[in-house]
C-alpha positions in Angstrom: 202.3 87.8 153.6 204.3 90.2 155.5 202.8 92.0 159.0 202.9 95.1 157.5 201.3 93.9 154.5 198.3 92.2 156.6 198.3 95.0 158.6 196.8 96.8 156.3 193.8 95.0 155.5 192.8 93.6 159.1 190.8 96.9 160.1 188.8 96.4 156.9 188.5 92.3 156.9 187.8 92.1 160.9 186.1 88.8 161.3 184.3 87.8 164.9 185.4 85.0 166.7 182.8 82.6 167.2 184.6 81.2 171.2 181.8 82.6 173.8 184.4 85.5 174.7 183.7 89.4 174.4 186.5 89.8 172.3 184.9 90.2 168.7 188.2 91.5 166.2 192.0 91.2 166.8 194.2 94.3 165.1 197.6 94.3 164.9 199.7 97.6 164.0 203.0 98.0 163.4 203.3 101.6 164.0 203.2 103.1 166.6 201.1 106.7 165.7 198.1 104.6 164.5 197.9 103.3 168.0 198.3 105.9 170.0 195.0 107.4 169.9 193.5 103.7 171.8 196.7 103.5 173.6 196.0 107.0 175.5 192.7 105.9 176.1 193.4 103.1 178.0 196.2 104.8 180.3 194.1 106.7 181.9 193.0 105.9 185.3 189.7 104.2 185.1 191.9 101.7 182.9 194.2 99.3 183.9 197.9 98.8 183.4 200.9 99.8 184.8 202.9 103.0 184.1 205.7 101.4 182.7 202.8 100.7 180.0 202.5 104.9 179.0 202.8 105.9 175.5 205.1 108.6 175.9 207.2 106.3 177.9 207.4 103.1 175.1 207.4 105.7 172.5 210.7 107.4 173.7 211.8 103.6 173.9 211.1 102.7 170.8 212.2 105.7 169.1 215.6 105.5 170.7 216.3 102.0 171.3 213.8 99.5 169.5 214.6 101.0 166.1 218.5 100.4 167.1 217.8 97.1 167.9 215.6 96.2 164.6 213.2 95.2 166.5 209.3 96.3 165.0 206.3 97.2 166.7 203.9 94.6 167.3 201.0 96.1 169.0 197.9 94.3 169.7 194.4 95.7 170.1 191.2 93.7 170.9 187.8 94.8 170.6 184.6 94.1 171.2 181.9 93.4 168.8 180.6 97.5 168.9 185.0 97.9 168.1 185.0 99.2 171.6 188.6 98.9 172.8 189.4 95.6 175.7 193.2 95.8 175.8 196.2 96.5 174.1 199.4 94.3 174.3 202.4 96.8 173.7 204.8 94.0 172.1 207.9 94.7 169.9 209.6 91.5 167.2 212.3 90.8 166.4 213.4 87.7 163.8 215.9 85.8 165.4 217.3 81.9 164.5 214.3 81.8 162.1 211.7 82.4 164.6 209.6 85.8 165.0 209.0 86.3 169.1 206.9 89.6 170.4 207.9 90.6 173.5 206.6 93.7 175.9 208.5 96.8 174.4 210.5 98.6 177.1 213.4 95.7 177.0 215.7 95.3 180.4 214.1 99.1 181.2 210.6 98.3 182.3 209.9 96.9 185.9 206.8 95.6 185.3 204.9 94.7 181.9 201.0 94.4 181.3 198.3 94.7 178.8 196.3 98.1 179.1 193.0 96.9 180.0 189.8 98.2 180.3 189.0 98.4 183.9 185.8 96.5 183.6 186.5 94.0 180.9 189.4 93.5 182.5 187.7 92.6 186.0 185.0 90.3 184.6 187.7 89.0 181.9 187.6 84.7 181.4 189.7 82.0 179.6 187.9 81.9 176.6 188.5 85.7 176.0 192.2 84.9 176.2 191.3 82.2 174.1 189.9 84.8 171.7 193.0 87.1 172.1 195.6 84.4 171.7 194.0 82.4 168.3 193.1 86.4 167.4 196.6 87.0 167.0 197.6 83.1 165.8 195.0 84.2 162.9 196.3 87.7 162.1 199.7 87.8 162.5 203.2 85.8 161.4 204.6 85.7 164.7 205.6 82.2 165.9 205.9 83.1 169.7 204.5 85.9 172.4 207.5 86.0 175.2 205.6 87.9 178.1 207.9 88.7 180.6 207.8 90.0 184.1 204.2 90.2 184.5 202.7 91.0 188.2 200.1 88.3 189.6 197.9 91.4 190.2 198.1 95.4 189.9 196.3 97.3 192.6 193.5 96.0 193.5 192.7 93.3 190.4 194.4 89.8 189.4 196.2 90.3 186.5 193.9 88.9 183.3 197.0 87.5 182.0 197.7 85.2 184.7 195.2 82.7 183.5 196.9 82.0 180.7 199.6 79.2 181.2 202.6 80.8 183.1 206.0 79.8 185.3 207.6 81.7 188.1 209.9 84.8 186.7 213.2 84.3 187.7 213.1 87.4 190.6 210.0 88.3 192.7 209.9 91.8 193.2 210.6 93.5 197.1 207.5 95.0 197.6 206.5 97.5 200.6 202.6 98.0 200.7 201.5 100.9 202.4 197.7 102.4 204.2 196.9 105.8 204.0 196.5 107.8 207.2 198.9 104.7 208.9 201.8 106.2 211.7 205.2 106.6 209.7 206.4 103.2 211.9 204.2 101.1 210.0 205.9 101.8 207.0 209.7 102.3 208.2 210.2 101.3 211.8 211.1 103.3 214.5 214.7 102.3 215.1 215.6 102.4 211.5 214.0 105.5 210.9 216.3 106.6 213.9 219.5 105.0 212.5 218.9 107.2 209.1 217.3 110.4 211.4 221.2 110.2 212.4 223.1 110.1 209.6 221.2 112.0 207.8 221.8 115.0 210.7 225.4 114.6 209.3 224.7 115.8 205.4 222.0 118.6 207.3 225.2 120.0 207.9 226.5 120.8 204.8 225.3 124.6 202.9 222.2 124.1 201.0 221.2 120.5 202.3 217.5 119.7 200.3 215.9 116.7 199.3 213.0 117.6 196.6 211.4 115.9 193.5 212.6 117.3 190.3 210.1 119.2 188.2 212.0 122.1 186.0 213.5 121.1 183.1 216.8 122.5 183.8 216.9 120.5 187.3 216.0 117.1 185.6 218.6 117.9 183.2 221.4 119.0 185.7 220.6 115.8 187.5 221.0 113.5 184.5 224.5 115.1 183.3 225.6 114.8 186.6 224.0 110.8 187.3 225.9 109.9 183.6 228.8 110.8 184.7 229.2 109.0 187.8 227.0 105.7 187.4 229.8 104.5 185.1 231.9 105.0 188.1 229.9 103.1 190.6 229.1 100.1 188.2 232.9 100.1 187.3 233.2 99.5 190.7 230.7 96.9 191.0 232.1 95.2 187.9 228.8 95.5 186.2 228.8 96.6 182.3 227.6 100.2 181.8 224.0 99.6 180.7 223.5 103.3 180.1 226.0 103.4 177.7 224.1 100.8 175.4 222.8 102.5 172.1 219.9 104.9 171.9 219.1 103.7 176.4 220.6 107.7 177.2 218.2 109.2 174.9 216.0 107.3 175.8 216.3 108.0 180.0 216.1 111.4 178.8 213.2 111.6 176.6 210.8 109.8 179.3 212.4 112.3 182.2 211.1 115.2 180.2 207.6 113.5 179.4 204.7 115.7 181.2 202.3 112.8 182.0 198.7 113.6 183.0 198.0 114.6 186.5 201.7 116.1 187.1 204.9 114.6 187.1 207.0 112.6 184.4 207.0 109.3 182.9 210.1 109.0 184.9 210.2 111.3 187.8 213.9 112.1 189.9 214.2 112.6 193.2 217.4 113.9 194.6 219.2 115.2 197.5 221.9 117.8 197.6 223.7 120.5 198.6 225.3 123.8 197.7 228.6 121.7 197.0 227.1 118.8 194.6 224.3 116.7 194.1 224.9 113.6 196.8 222.5 111.0 195.7 219.2 110.1 193.5 216.4 108.1 192.8 214.2 107.8 189.3 211.1 105.6 188.5 207.7 105.5 187.4 204.7 106.6 189.5 201.1 105.6 188.6 199.1 107.5 191.3 198.8 104.2 193.2 202.6 103.5 193.2 205.9 104.3 192.7 208.4 101.9 191.3 212.6 102.5 191.3 214.4 102.4 188.0 217.6 103.7 188.9 220.0 105.3 191.1 223.4 106.5 192.1 225.1 108.3 194.7 228.2 110.8 195.4 231.9 109.5 194.8 233.0 111.6 197.3 233.2 111.6 201.8 229.4 112.4 202.0 228.3 108.5 200.5 229.8 107.2 203.9 226.2 108.9 205.0 224.3 106.2 203.4 223.1 109.3 201.2 221.3 106.4 199.2 218.8 105.2 202.1 218.1 108.8 203.2 217.1 109.6 200.1 214.9 106.9 200.3 213.1 107.2 203.6 212.3 110.7 201.5 210.7 109.2 198.9 208.6 106.6 200.9 207.6 109.3 203.2 206.5 111.8 200.4 204.3 108.7 198.5 202.7 107.8 201.5 201.4 111.3 202.3 200.2 111.5 198.7 198.3 108.5 199.7 200.0 106.1 197.8 199.1 102.2 198.2 202.6 100.7 197.4 206.4 101.0 196.6 209.1 99.4 195.4 212.5 99.1 194.6 212.3 97.1 191.4 212.9 93.4 190.5 216.0 91.3 192.5 216.8 91.2 196.5 219.7 93.3 196.9 219.9 93.8 200.6 219.0 97.4 200.5 215.8 96.7 199.1 215.2 94.4 202.1 215.7 97.4 204.5 212.8 98.8 203.0 209.9 96.3 201.2 209.5 93.3 203.8 206.9 91.4 201.5 207.4 90.1 198.2 205.1 90.9 194.5 205.1 87.9 193.0 206.0 88.0 189.0 205.4 85.5 186.4 206.3 84.9 182.3 204.2 83.5 180.2 205.7 81.2 176.8 202.8 81.1 174.2 203.5 78.9 170.7 201.8 80.4 167.9 203.2 77.8 165.0 205.1 74.4 164.8 208.0 76.6 164.9 207.2 78.5 168.3 206.0 75.3 169.8 209.6 74.3 170.3 210.9 77.9 170.7 209.0 78.2 173.3 209.8 74.6 174.9 213.3 75.8 175.5 212.7 79.4 176.6 210.9 78.3 179.2 213.4 75.5 180.2 216.4 78.3 180.0 213.6 80.1 182.4 213.1 77.7 185.1 217.0 76.7 185.2 217.7 80.6 185.8 214.5 80.4 188.3 216.1 77.6 190.1 219.8 79.3 190.2 218.8 82.2 191.6 216.7 79.9 194.2 219.1 78.1 195.4 221.9 79.7 197.5 224.9 77.1 196.5 224.0 77.3 193.2 223.7 81.1 193.4 226.9 80.9 194.7 228.8 79.3 192.1 227.4 81.4 189.2 228.4 84.4 190.6 232.2 82.6 191.5 231.7 82.0 187.7 230.5 85.6 186.4 233.8 87.1 188.7 236.1 84.6 187.2 235.5 85.6 183.6 234.5 89.3 184.3 
């Protein structure tokens, strides 16, 4: 039976599991519309998820990118005996080399991946609950593997229940800045670093019309994105990096998410900018949860104004803005670039799960796990990392 055919009978034929678990039923949907009402219920602030799993964010990605990559939604919903939704896993499946693999929607455009959880259930979830979830997926689908990348060990004030599954460290951690509401500015950005940035900004403040702002009007968002899509490829070419924004559907996805309003204000992706009357100087864009802001993409001017470190100046404004709003955490995305360490002094541990659902999947997950561990070893061994970078440079 195909995944689509199986889905049609799941709700009517759902069977309670025998494990000592609150999870009594598991449904799998291959259509975003079928899951939208449950999804939106589970993404409000009384629940437990990251802003990268919002419906508007991932629906835009699936329409513009996932469909072009022939990825099919595999949206897993677990319910209790009264049919109340306990969690939703927003996955997409691909069939490659004879193996059906489901991974989080969003691909490389999400910084963090999580299920959307009922908060009470997440707080009390047990290993039998996770066993019941995996058993339900195994029974209800034709999937071979769950490959669940880039999951935070903790989010906000709770541990991630998925860490009870077999897991391993992701290739990279995420540099993190924690912020205490009401704390002195020097606790998030040192006085000496702040003075250096203030000195750089004074040069920019001499420009007519110089300003920092978070874009709210559609016209500003569109104008900033037009500029970004022109300038970012030039910056990436300087670094001999491929232009990921030129991949099919990516620009359309970014534009859709930046325009999508979310409950409580802001957009699925928020844009912050420095500009003057003459030009846009720098932008940073990311996703906000009301508790934490996570950067996604950025670039800065190609003009002489770049010598005043406008990206770093902009980051100081953004950190201070969210601290004043009572946010507790700020990150610049996964990876250990030097500029990130100027702001983010600690690390957020990130993990991956490779869960076999069939005999074929057992072989595939073993290979995935080995590859992942090898990448982690290279990233965390300076000599191996230097060798890998030299090899990449030689073939670029």
